[in-house]
N, C-alpha and C positions, 0 to 999 in steps of 0.2 A: 411955761408952767407945766409940770409933770401931771399926767392924768392919775387920779386916785382910783384904784381898782377896788371892787367889792368882792370879797371871797364868798363863794356860794356853793355849798355842797348840796347835791341832789339826793332825793330819797332813794334808799335801797332797803328792801325787805321792811322790817319794823325798827330800823336803826335811827328813827327820827330824833331821838334824844341826842345821840352821838352827833348827827348832822347839825341839830339846833345849837348844841354847845359850841361846836367848831365855827359855826356861822356867827354866833354871839361873840366869841373870843378872838375873832379875826384880827390880824395885824393890819393896821391901816398905813399903807405906804405906796410907793409907785408900783405900777403893774409889773415891772421887771423884777422887783424885789419881793413881792408878796408871797410867791410860792417858795422862795428860799426860807423865809422866816416863819411861814405858817406851820410847817412840819414840826418844829421844835415846841410850839405852843399848843398843838392839837391834842385832843383826846383821841385815844384809840379804843377799838372794841375790847382789846385785852384789858386795858385800864378800867373801863366801865364794868366789864365782867368781874374783875378783881374787887372793885368797890361793892358790887352786888353780892359777891361771895362773902366778903368781910361783914356786910350787913346781916347776911344770913346767919353767920356764926355768932354774931352779937345778939341775935333775936332770941328772946326767952322761949319761944315756941319752936325752936330749932328741931326738936325731937319729933314733930308731927310730919312723918314722911309717908308718901304714897308712891306707887310705881310711876305716876305721872310727874313726880317731883324731879325726876332726872331731866325732864325737858322744861316743865312749867315751874320754875322756881319762884319764890315769893317776890323777888325784886326784878326779875327779867326772864325772858325765854332764852334757853340755851342756844337755839339755832337762829332765831330771827331777831333777837334783841328785845324790843318792847320793854324798855326799862321804866321803872316807876319813879315817883317824885323823890323818894329817899335817895336814890342813886344821884339824881340831879343835885340835891342839896349837899350831899357828901362830896361830890365831885367839885362843885364850886367852892365850898368851904375849904377843901384841901388846897385850893389855889388862892385862898385868902379873900374871897368875895363874900359879901353879906347878902342873904336872900330874905326878902320880906314877902309873905303871902298877902296879896291885896284882899281886903274884906269886900266881897262882891256886893254887900249891902250898900256900899258907897259907889258913886259913879266914878268913872275913870278920870274925871276932872279933878278928883282929890289927889291924884298922883302928880307930883311935880316932875314932869318929864323934861324940864329945862335945866335941872340941877346938874352941875358938873360931876357930882359924886355918883350919878346914875350911869352904869355901864350899858344896861339894856333891859329888856323885858322878855321873860319866857312865858309862853302860852301853852296850856294843855287843853286841847280842843276836842269835843266829842265829834266823831265822824261816823258816817254810815256809808257803806259801800255795797256793791252787788245788789242793787235795788232795795237797799235797806235791810238785807238779810244779815249782814255782818256789821256789828257795832264795835267801835273801839275808841281809843283816844290818840291824839296826835300832838307831838311837841313841835313848836315853832318859836323862832326868835325874832324880836324887833330890836333894832339898834340905830342910834344916831351916828352917822358917819359923815364927816366933812360938813357938819351943820344941818344935815337933812336926815329925817327918819326913814328907815327902810323896813319892809316886811321881808325877812330872810327865810321864809318858809321853804323847806326842802322839797315840797310838792310843787312849788312854782318853777317855771322854766328858767327864771332869772329873778334877782332881787327886784322888789316892787317899791318904788319911792312913794312916800306920802307927800301930798301937796303942801300941807301945813300941820301945825300942832292940833288944830281942831279935828282934822281928818284922823289923826292918830287916836285921839280920845274917843271919837265916834266909833272907830274900828274896835277899840277895846271894849266899849259899852256893848257893841253888837256881839262880840265873842262871849262876854259874860251873860248876855241875855239868852244865848244858846246853851248855857251851862258850862262854858269854858272857865278855866282858872287862870289867874294872872299872878305871876311871881316877878317881883321887881328885884333886879340884881344891881348891887352897889359895889363900887370899887373898895370902899372902906370896910374894915372888919369891925364887928361889934365890940364896943368897949366893955371890958369885964372888970 
């Protein structure tokens, strides 16, 4: 039996959305083949920058420019990434995935994490660094691979397996209690 590898991009600058998307959309196949197939399905920095620029031009407030707008754009930072939720949604919808924002008033047990139509879960987590002086948000992905759920957070040194479904829902409840957002990603496109 061939070993199934888990693709895991590590954090670089503020490109956590790029890494989370690529970790979420990974190809599940043998270790030998994973790196051959991953490249064609991966998002790139240029692609996410393009999506952010397109969103900017579609924004009715496009004319509100300041000197800092060269670096700190509404949907991303030119140098470090730091993409917002609009880029996430546009990127996944462009690849025909459906994204549902989980209502945090409901516990994570209301999410059917066993359904075959579920690709994975994207998390937007509040973080504090440098003794709490710097506050930001971080993107991470959870995905079921080979029947097991994994935390594919790019800040982790390696994918972290969950022991069971209860541990996944407890983790999601903890993230929401800290002010995190949960976005559920489905294979199927919304019916129109």
